[in-house]
N, C-alpha and C positions, 0 to 999 in steps of 0.2 A: 563442628561442620564435617561433613562428607560431599567429594567430591564430584558426587553423582546429581546433588543439586545444582551443580553447575556445568551442567552438560547442556552448553549452548544451542550443538545443533541440534539435538533432539528437541530441546524445546522450540527452536526457533521452527523446527519441522511441524510444530503443533499449532503453532500460530498463536495469535492472542489477538484481545477486541481492542479497538481504536472506540472511543464513544468520541465523532465530529461535536468540535466547538465552533460557533459563530465567528467567521474570521476579522470581525473588528470587536466585538464586545465580552468574547471569550466565552458565551454562555452557550448549554449543551444545545445542541439542533434536538431539537423533537416535531413530531406530525401532527402534535398541539391537538390532541383527538381525548374528547373528554376528558373525565377524572384522572384517567392514566396514560397520558400521551407516553408513547414511543422513542426511546434514545435514538437517534441515526448512528451506526455504526459502522466497522469495516473490520472486518477477520482478515486479520494479515499474518503473513509468513515472515519471518525475520532474515536480515542480512548472513546469519550462519546456515539458512537452510538449503538442503538441495537445488532446491527449485532456482532461488537467488544466485547460487556459486554457480549453476548451470547455465542459466543464463547469463551473466557474465563472461565465463568460459567463451560460450562461443560466440559473442559478440567480440571479445578478444581475438579469436580464432579468424572470423572473418575481416580484423579489420590487419589481422596479421601480414607482414610482406606489403603491404599496400603504401603506394607511397603518399606522404603528407599532405593531408584533406585540410581546403579550409573547413573550420568550424562552421556547421550551419546549425543555428538556435533553434529553427523549427526539427529540424530532423534529430538534435539532440532531446529536445522535451518529448519528441516520438518515442525515440528510444526507452526515455524514463518509463513514460505513459506504460510503455509497453510491460518495460519490467514488473512495476506496479502491479498492473492487470494479472499477471502472471503469480502474484504473489497474495492477491485477495482472492481468499475461498469463500468469503460469504459477506454478504452486506443487506444493512437494510438502509435505506434512502427513498425519498419522495422527490418525484420533480416532475412538474406539471399535473400536480394532483394523483399521480399515478407511482403506484410503487415499481422500484428501478429492478431490473433481473441483472443479477448477478452473472453477468458472462463477459468471458474475456475482451470481446469487442467493443459490447456497452461499457465495461470500466476504463476501457483506454479511451473512448469518446466522451468520459464523464472526466478523467483525469486531465486530458487536452483542453477542455474546455473550460474546468472550474482550477484555475492555479490554487487557489488556497486548498483545496481537496487536497492535490498533489501532494503540498508541501506538507502538510498535515501527516500523511501518509508516508512520506519520505525522510521526516524526521521520527517518527514512531518505530517503523522497517530500521533507521540507524541506531539507537538506543537499545542496546542488549537489555538493558535494566526492565524496558516492558515486557520483555518474553521470559524474564527470569522467575522461578515460583521461589517463593519467601520460605 
């Protein structure tokens, strides 16, 4: 074993591919086109990435020194979607018959609209083994 193979920060900064599955059947989601359907995917940076860690640091600094506030579920979900959107570097998704543009604002919208999408991305990012080279 070589410790360089365990450089989780480097690997998290490179990101990894999450192939999306149907939220109830577990089947891969595809565009269902022709003989070679393309699988829906997200390329995500990991929780050890600079992007993720800097976003968490910024969030912490913004709340530092503020009095304890009531938890607002909508605001918490928005902040979670914001973090995921920052960590999404590429995607292939179809919505309403059109390819989704992988922009920060578009990904935020999708993460808020589709809770199952947000959940799959959160679980993937939080599991280091998804970003480790074998």
